[in-house]
C-alpha positions in Angstrom: 243.6 66.4 29.3 243.6 62.7 29.0 242.8 60.4 31.9 244.2 57.0 31.0 241.8 55.1 33.2 238.9 56.7 31.3 240.5 56.6 27.8 239.4 53.8 25.5 242.8 53.4 23.8 245.0 53.6 26.8 247.3 50.7 25.8 247.8 52.2 22.4 248.5 55.7 23.8 251.0 54.3 26.3 252.7 52.3 23.5 252.9 55.4 21.4 254.6 57.3 24.2 257.1 54.4 24.8 257.9 54.3 21.1 258.4 58.1 20.9 260.7 57.9 23.9 262.6 54.9 22.6 263.3 56.4 19.2 264.2 59.9 20.4 261.1 61.6 19.1 261.3 64.3 21.8 258.7 66.7 20.5 256.1 64.0 19.8 256.7 62.5 23.3 256.6 65.9 25.0 253.4 67.0 23.3 251.5 63.7 23.9 252.9 63.3 27.4 251.7 66.8 28.4 248.2 65.8 27.3 248.0 63.3 30.1 246.6 64.1 33.5 249.5 64.8 35.9 248.8 61.7 38.0 248.9 59.6 34.8 252.2 61.3 33.8 253.6 60.3 37.2 252.3 56.7 37.0 253.8 56.3 33.5 257.1 57.8 34.7 257.3 55.4 37.7 256.7 52.4 35.5 259.7 53.2 33.3 263.1 51.7 33.8 265.9 53.9 35.1 267.2 54.4 31.5 263.6 55.4 30.4 263.4 57.9 33.2 266.7 59.3 32.2 265.3 59.8 28.7 262.3 61.7 30.2 264.7 63.9 32.2 266.4 64.9 28.9 263.2 65.5 27.0 261.1 67.5 29.5 262.0 71.0 30.6 262.6 71.5 34.4 259.2 73.2 34.6 257.4 70.4 32.8 259.1 67.8 35.0 258.3 69.8 38.1 254.6 69.6 37.4 254.8 65.9 37.2 257.1 65.6 40.2 254.5 67.1 42.4 252.4 64.0 41.8 255.1 61.5 42.8 255.2 59.9 46.2 257.7 57.5 47.7 260.0 57.4 44.7 260.7 61.1 44.8 264.0 60.7 46.6 265.1 57.9 44.3 264.2 59.9 41.2 266.1 63.0 42.5 269.3 60.8 42.9 269.1 60.1 39.2 269.3 63.8 38.4 272.4 65.8 38.6 272.4 68.4 41.3 272.0 71.6 39.2 269.2 70.0 37.1 267.4 68.9 40.3 267.7 72.4 41.9 266.5 74.1 38.7 263.5 71.7 38.4 262.5 72.2 42.0 262.7 76.0 41.7 260.4 75.8 38.6 257.8 73.7 40.4 257.4 76.0 43.4 
């Protein structure tokens, strides 16, 4: 598990994730995103634009998103409004 604050190539890793997300490389993004510590996943997610977060919603499974969601704080409600109701319910059921 990678902790970005301890990782020498943090900027490059973050750039790689952004590029994979931007160009629709779902499997590459999923694999490398899941290598991050959950708190780093949450931090990365929160720094994305709304359209970037929507891309993450489409790439991660509800269970994968649920693991990261547990690390989110004040933006939880805002993020949930970006999801459609069935997707949000499914994600929350998988995280509990």
